[in-house]
Structures are given as C-alpha cells and as structure tokens.
N, C-alpha and C positions, 0 to 999 in steps of 0.2 A: 763655662766660661767660652766665649769663640772668639778666635782672635782671627782680623780680616789679612788674607797674602795676597800677594798679586797675583795678575791673572785668573781674577775672579772665582780663587780659592779662598779657604777658610780652613781653618783647624780648633778642633773643641776637643776639650777635656771635662769632663764629669765626674763628678762622685756623689754617692748618696750614703746615709746611715740610718739606720733602723734598730731603735733601741725598745723592748718592753721588758719595763721594770720589774725586779724580782715581786712575788706575791699578786701582779695582774688578775684579779678574776676573769677565767674564761667562761666559766658557768659556776651556777652554785656548787662547793666542793671541790673545783678542780682550779688550781692554780697553773701561772705559767712564768715565764720568762723568755727573751732570747736576744740576739743580735746578728744582724745581718749588714754587711757592707760591699758596695761596689766601685769600680774605679772604671772610667773608659775613655776609649779617644774615637776621635773621627775627623776625616777628610772629606770636603766638599765644594765641588767646582757648581757654578751656576751657569745656563747657559740662555741663548735667548734673551727676552724680556725686553721690555718696554712698553712705552703709553697704550700700543694695541696689539703687544704680542705678550703671553704669558710667559713667564717663567720658569725654568726647567732646572731643578738642582737635584743634584745627584752624588750620595754620599756612600763612603764607606766608611765601616764602624765596626769597632772592637770593643766588649765589654766583661769584665769580669767579676764574679760574685759570689760571693763567702760568707757564711753564716750557718745559724743553730738556731733551735727552739726546744726550749722543755716544758716540760708541764706535770705535775703531782695532782693524784686525789686519791681518794680513799672507800673502798666499797664496805658497808657494814653488813654483816649476818648474810654473807655470799653463801649460798647453798651448792656446792660442789655435788653432791650426792643426796638424795633424798635421808634427810634425818641429821647432816652434817652439815652445820655453816661456820663458817669462819670471818673473820675480818684481813683485810686485805691493802697493802698500802702499794702503788702503784704508780711508775716512774717512764716516762716516756722521753724520746730525742730523738729530732731530726735534724741533719746535717747535708749541708749543701757545698759543692765546691765548681762552678759552672761557667765556662768561657763559652763566648759568643761571637762570632763573625759575619758581617751582616751588611746589606746594602738597602739602600732607598733612593727612590725617584718622585719626588716632589714638584706638582705644577701648581702655580700661586698666579693669581693676577690682582693686581690693586683698583680699588673702586671708591675714589675718594679717601675716607680715614681708613678703610675695610679695605683686609686682604685676606679673599678666601682660599683653601687649599685643598688639594686632594692628591693622593698619593699611594703607592704600595712600599711595602718592605719585604725583605726574603732573610732568614739567616740559618745557620749551622750552629749547633749547641753539643759542646763536649763537656766532660768532667764526670762526676758522680753524686750521688745521693744516697744517704743512708739512714734508716730507721732502726732504733731499738727499744722494745717496751720489755718493761721488766715489774713482775707483780711478788710481792713480799708478803707471805702470810705470816698471820699471828700464832703460829705455832710449829713446834720443831718437826712435825709431823711430816710436813709437806715442803719439799724444797723450792725454792724461788723457781719461778716460770718465765723462760725469757725466750724472747723472739727478737729474731733480727735480720732484714732484709736491706740490699742495695741493688742500686740500677744505675745507669747514665742514663740522661735525661735524655729526651724525643729530639732527634738529630736536627730534623728540619721543619722549619715553621715559615710560617709566610704572614704578613696583616695587611688590611687595607687601611688608610690613614684619611681623616677628614678634620677640617679644623677651621678657625677663622682665629684673623688678629686684628685688635684695634691699633693703629699707628698713630702715635703723639709724639709731640718736639721732645717732650720729655722723656715718658714712659710709655712703653706698649703692652697692651694685655690681651693674653691670648686664651684661647679654650681649644682643646683638640680630643680627638677619639682616636684610637687604634680598634678593631673588630678583626680577630684570629681567622683567616680563610683556609689555611692549608694546618693541618696536624690533628689534635685531639682535640674535644669542643670545639673545634673548627664551625663560624657561625654562631657562639654560644660566650666563650670568653672574651671578655675586652676590658678595657681600662679608658678611664676619662681623665685628662690633666688639663689645670689651668695655672698660668701664671703671671709673671710681669718681668718684662724685658724692659732694660735702658743702656745704654751704647756710653763708653767714658774711654781718655784718651790716659 
C-alpha cells in the first residue's frame, strides 16, 4: 500500500506471506513444509519530472523477513560400511530472521500509455540463518547423526532494476526485473515481478 504525502513524498507499507503446506512433494520420497512472513516500510521522494524531463524517484526502505522450512525423507538400505545396511529417516530444518535497510534510485519517463524505468538499489543485511539436519537410523546400534550450522546473511548487496508500466485510467499493469550486481552470484541471481496497480481514495 502506498500513501501519497505532501512535498512529492509517499509512504509505503508492504507485507508478504509464503506458506508451503504439509505434505508438499519436493521430490519423490521427500516432503516439505514451510512458512515465511515479511513486513516492510519505505519513504520515497520524487525529483524533476515532466513532459520532456525524466522523473527521478529516490526511496529508503526497511524490510524484516522471518521464516522456516522443514523437509523429511527416508533412505532405504543405506550401506554405511561394506556389508552393513540400515534404513534411516532424515529431518532437516532451515530458519531465517533477517533485517534489510536499503535505498533505491529509479529514473522513469512516460511515452503515451507506457512508462519504462531503470534504476539501482543497495541494501545492508543483518540477522541470522540456521540449518539443522538429523538422521535417525533404524537400529539401536547407531546413535542419531546431527549436524547444525548458523551464519549471518550476506551484509551488502546491490541490484539493477529495469521494467515498464502500462498506465490506464482504472488499472495499471507493470513488469520489472532485478538482477544482483554486487554480492554472491552477482550477474546470475535475479527476480521478475508482475502485477496490477489501482488508485483509490
């Protein structure tokens, strides 16, 4: 939700929910379930803009994301040592609790009903990510095997933004992509979004 404010400012509140239902098949023999929720706030100001002058929009954003993902599978007749086979049940869990503070700068220009835009963003991340994997063997001779790890998220990221919007009187339609420019998998990791925008009072 975006609220217009005086002085060419606006304020944004956004939320998201991702739910993976129990019993979801990740692969044959592997089930998973998960939950991730996020909430964010942003303040944006517009500069310049006009019939012949591009519009520059600069925004500061905060986002908080928290969630988890579980999976379960089983291995049949796992050979731990030559001549010794055993069944095992494996349970894994990923958890994340991440905060992000960042800024975006986007330049746009309208051409009739179309408004293409291009920009860049930079963000700083903090928080924690944890992983746990446990294998329970179908024999009292072997204790459960447990592995755990934790790490903070990648601190600094940057991205390139490009997209366009089709402006209509009642509804506007947009599509945009973001490509990671700084950080792990820069130039490879990307996201594409599309949606509908409508104004209301």
